[in-house]
C-alpha positions, -999 to 999 in steps of 0.1 A, spaced: -808 -571 -481 -776 -589 -477 -791 -621 -492 -801 -600 -522 -766 -586 -525 -749 -621 -524 -773 -634 -550 -767 -604 -573 -728 -609 -570 -731 -647 -577 -753 -638 -608 -727 -615 -619 -698 -641 -615 -717 -667 -637 -707 -650 -671 -670 -650 -660 -671 -688 -661 -691 -693 -691 -680 -712 -722 -665 -698 -753 -673 -710 -788 -657 -702 -820 -672 -707 -855 -670 -693 -890 -699 -672 -904 -714 -671 -939 -690 -644 -949 -659 -663 -937 -653 -642 -906 -642 -659 -874 -668 -654 -845 -662 -659 -809 -693 -661 -787 -705 -672 -753 -737 -690 -769 -734 -719 -793 -747 -710 -827 -777 -729 -840 -772 -748 -872 -734 -741 -876 -705 -762 -867 -688 -746 -838 -657 -753 -817 -657 -751 -780 -626 -733 -767 -608 -740 -735 -591 -708 -724 -560 -706 -698 -568 -692 -665 -570 -655 -661 -539 -638 -646 -541 -629 -609 -522 -605 -588 -520 -609 -551 -528 -579 -532 -498 -567 -512 -499 -562 -474 -503 -526 -464 -472 -514 -443 -475 -517 -405 -494 -489 -388 -474 -464 -368 -470 -473 -333 -474 -446 -306 -443 -442 -284 -441 -431 -246 -430 -396 -257 -460 -391 -281 -441 -398 -312 -448 -425 -338 -426 -451 -353 -432 -476 -381 -412 -499 -402 -409 -471 -429 -397 -445 -404 -370 -471 -392 -354 -471 -427 -370 -445 -451 -345 -450 -478 -339 -483 -498 -306 -470 -510 -283 -448 -490 -247 -450 -499 -216 -429 -506 -204 -430 -543 -174 -417 -559 -149 -429 -534 -117 -447 -542 -122 -486 -538 -86 -501 -540 -62 -471 -545 -55 -441 -523 -74 -409 -527 -50 -383 -540 -60 -349 -524 -30 -326 -521 -48 -302 -500 -69 -328 -482 -101 -317 -498 -125 -337 -518 -162 -343 -525 -184 -374 -523 -217 -381 -537 -247 -396 -518 -270 -419 -537 -304 -421 -524 -336 -439 -533 -362 -425 -530 -353 -388 -529 -344 -369 -499 -376 -362 -480 -387 -328 -468 -372 -321 -433 -343 -346 -439 -308 -335 -442 -275 -353 -450 -243 -353 -428 -210 -370 -431 -196 -392 -403 -157 -390 -406 -138 -414 -384 -169 -420 -362 -177 -383 -355 -202 -360 -372 -184 -339 -398 -195 -306 -413 -228 -289 -416 -260 -308 -426 -272 -304 -460 -299 -313 -484 -275 -314 -514 -264 -350 -521 -229 -338 -529 -209 -334 -497 -173 -320 -491 -144 -329 -468 -119 -301 -462 -84 -305 -451 -85 -342 -442 -52 -356 -427 -33 -381 -448 -37 -415 -439 -67 -440 -434 -102 -427 -427 -137 -442 -422 -166 -423 -439 -203 -426 -439 -233 -406 -445 -263 -402 -422 -298 -388 -427 -310 -364 -401 -346 -354 -392 -340 -322 -372 -309 -332 -350 -320 -369 -347 -302 -394 -369 -326 -416 -390 -306 -438 -411 -268 -443 -417 -251 -457 -448 -224 -485 -448 -189 -473 -436 -163 -470 -462 -125 -472 -454 -100 -454 -476 -66 -436 -477 -60 -400 -482 -27 -394 -499 -12 -358 -496 21 -345 -508 44 -337 -479 52 -302 -485 87 -305 -466 97 -330 -493 132 -321 -509 116 -327 -543 94 -297 -538 120 -271 -526 129 -246 -551 163 -249 -566 188 -219 -563 
């Protein structure tokens, strides 16, 4: 049975390597065929090789851990892009009350069961959320480090690059802000 299947596959592959002929028929139409015409001048065509696509290797299979959970390369970093956006790059962030929002760029979209949480100055900040716009409230003036992490339950899955920026707040004891009599 295997020999028959192999012969059948070889027979099917033969036409793929066949020669192509081109000629003009009696009505002036150009004809392409895999068999040379009888009694008509024809031209043998050399075709470029067909395009091929290499099959991609499947992602590595999940490996069982001692605690019964599984890990894979995808679970190690499930997001190709995870970064904070809309933060100042060169200048100070002016937030007179110390409150501001930052956006999170994720690719692919946030998975079910995952939540986002800010890391402010190396410590978790605020409640985890599924919304990619997070808010910092009443941050002290001065330099801060901010990142975002993805949580699965209470376990961190992935963290963004840390951004350093400065919050500029107006000092309310400033003589310029005092009311004049």
